[in-house]
N, C-alpha and C positions, 0 to 999 in steps of 0.2 A: 503494499498500500505505500509507504515512504518515497519508495524506486519512483512512483507513477506520479505523487508530488514533484517529486524532482525532475520529472519529464516536464511536468507543467508549469515550473519555475520557468517567467521567461528572463531573470537575470541571468548573464551568461557562467557567474559564478556564486555558487551559495553554499552555507553551512549552516545546519540548524545543529544547535546544541542543549544539551541539559545542563543546567551552568553547575549545579551543587554537585554533580558525581562528573559532569564532564564527556559525557554519554554523546556520540554524534547520533545524530537521529536520521540527519539527510546531507547529503554533500550532492556538490554537481561542478566539477572543476576546481575543487577546494585548492589543490595547491600546484594552480596554474600563477605565475606572478605576472601581475597587475600594477598598475601607477596606484596609488591609494586617493591621490587628491587630497583635499580636507578630511577624511578621513583620517588622515596624518595626525588631526590633532586631537584623538581619544590618547596617542602617547604622549602631546605634549600636554594633555590635563589630567592625565596620569601619574605625571612628572612633577606637576605644580600641587596636587593635591597631597599627594607625598609629603612634599617639601614642607605644605603647612601643617600635616600629621606629624612630623619629625621636629615641628618650630622653628625649622629654618626659615621662615618667613610669616608673616603673618595677614590678615584679610585686609586689617588698617597701612599695612605699608605702604607708602607714599611711593610710586616708580614714575622717575623721567623718563620719557620716550626717547630714543635717540633718534640720528638721521636715519641710521639705516633702518629702524623698526619703521618711521613715518613716510619710508621710499615703499613700503610693500605695495603691489598691484594685487590685482583680483579683489576678493571679497574683504572688507574690510568697514575700517568705523573710522575714517580720516583722522586718527591721529595725527597732531603734529611736532614736528621737532623740539623738545623742551617741554611741553605739555607734561603735566603731571596727575596722574590720576593713581588711585587705590588699588591693590590687588584685586579686592573683589571687585571692582568695576571692570578690570581689564578681564578675570574669570567671566564675568557676563557678557563681553564683548568677543570674548572666544566661543563660548557656550551658544549664545543668541544669535550672533552676527557673523560666525566662522571669520572674525578680525584677524586676519594674519597679520595685521601692525601689532593689535596687542598681544598676537602668539609670540611675534619675534620681540615684544618690550618686556615682557615676562621671561622669555628663555634668557636675555641678557640681564635682568634683573638676578636671577635664582644663579647662572653659571659664570657670567659676565660678558659671553658671548655668545653668540647663536651657534658657533661650531663645537664649544665645548658642550653646551645643554642636546645637541647631535651627537655628541659621544657618548653622552648619559642614554640618551634615547633608546640606542643601538645597543648597549650594555645591559639596559632592561627589559630591550626586547628578548635577547640573547638569554638572559637570565629566567625567562618566561617559557624559554621554549619554542622561540619565534625561530622556527627554522629557516624561513624563505622570507625574511625581511631586512630591509635595508633604507635607513634613514638617510637624507641628504639635507634635510631644511627640517623647518618644527612645526611647517603650518602646509606642506603639499604643493606649494607654488610652482617650486624647482621642473621643469623637463627632464631630467636627469633618467637616462636609462638606469640609473645606478639608485634610484628610488623606489622599490617596490615595496610587497607583501602579496600576502594571499588570502582568499576566503579563511581558510582553517588559520592562520596567525591573528588575524581582525579577530576571530570569535575569542581565541586565546587571550589576545589582547583587553577586549569587551568585558569579556567574565573576571 
């Protein structure tokens, strides 16, 4: 019955997982590498929320937007260089508006640079057992062929 469901899923890649056990109920091309685009921000948010949980940052922390963060295209909240926002506001900008600029501002706030934050993203992905994932940026804006994941790895990351 689940195989029939897989055949009827219109998406080219899919994976249905029972989260508490990790049992895969249905999959379709679940290990084919694809560009994650803004799904990248799930890992960005995971690292932000873990930094909050670990006390490295607080919701009330003030974040100054860099020129690099403000220069992001794509989906954005139009932050300006030098603008100051709280961590809480920037999280909302990422979750609600998929803000590339807010993602980069938070990456820089936590790790000093987007590149260092991306290194942590890749380490975390490896630690979670995401075998077919590699990140090149924190928001998914890159068109690099070295920025990829799979439906299976997205399910692991999301759980």
